[in-house]
C-alpha positions as CSV (number, residue, x, y, z in Angstrom):
1,M,4.1,2.9,-18.7
2,S,6.4,0.1,-18.3
3,V,6.7,-2.7,-20.9
4,N,8.6,-4.9,-18.6
5,K,6.3,-7.9,-17.9
6,E,8.7,-9.7,-15.5
7,I,7.4,-9.7,-12.0
8,K,10.2,-9.7,-9.4
9,K,9.7,-10.9,-5.8
10,V,10.1,-8.1,-3.4
11,T,11.4,-9.1,0.1
12,T,12.3,-7.0,3.1
13,N,16.0,-7.3,2.0
14,T,14.9,-5.8,-1.4
15,L,13.3,-2.9,0.3
16,L,16.2,-2.3,2.5
17,K,18.6,-2.2,-0.5
18,M,16.2,0.2,-2.2
19,K,16.2,2.5,0.8
20,Q,19.9,2.4,1.1
21,A,20.3,3.3,-2.6
22,G,17.9,6.2,-2.1
23,E,15.3,4.8,-4.4
24,K,11.7,5.9,-4.0
25,I,9.4,3.2,-2.9
26,A,5.6,3.4,-3.7
27,M,3.1,1.2,-1.9
28,L,-0.5,0.7,-1.6
29,T,-1.7,-0.6,1.7
30,A,-4.7,-2.8,2.3
31,Y,-6.5,-0.3,4.5
32,D,-6.4,2.6,2.0
33,F,-10.0,2.1,0.8
34,H,-11.7,-0.1,3.4
35,L,-10.7,1.7,6.6
36,P,-12.6,5.0,5.7
37,V,-15.6,2.9,4.5
38,L,-15.7,0.9,7.7
39,S,-15.2,4.1,9.7
40,M,-18.1,5.8,7.9
41,E,-20.3,2.8,8.5
42,Q,-19.6,3.0,12.2
43,V,-20.4,6.7,12.3
44,L,-23.7,6.1,10.5
45,M,-24.6,3.3,12.9
46,L,-23.8,5.5,16.0
47,S,-25.9,8.3,14.6
48,L,-29.1,6.3,14.2
């Protein structure tokens, strides 16, 4: 666990530099949770 509390702004240039340096980039996208839930709701609505 990191004790560094400084939050740095991440821009597309930051990501490009990280990629060029071979750093691993971890991200969580906004649809990771909601898309499956919405999809399941649609399946349930169609099956009724």
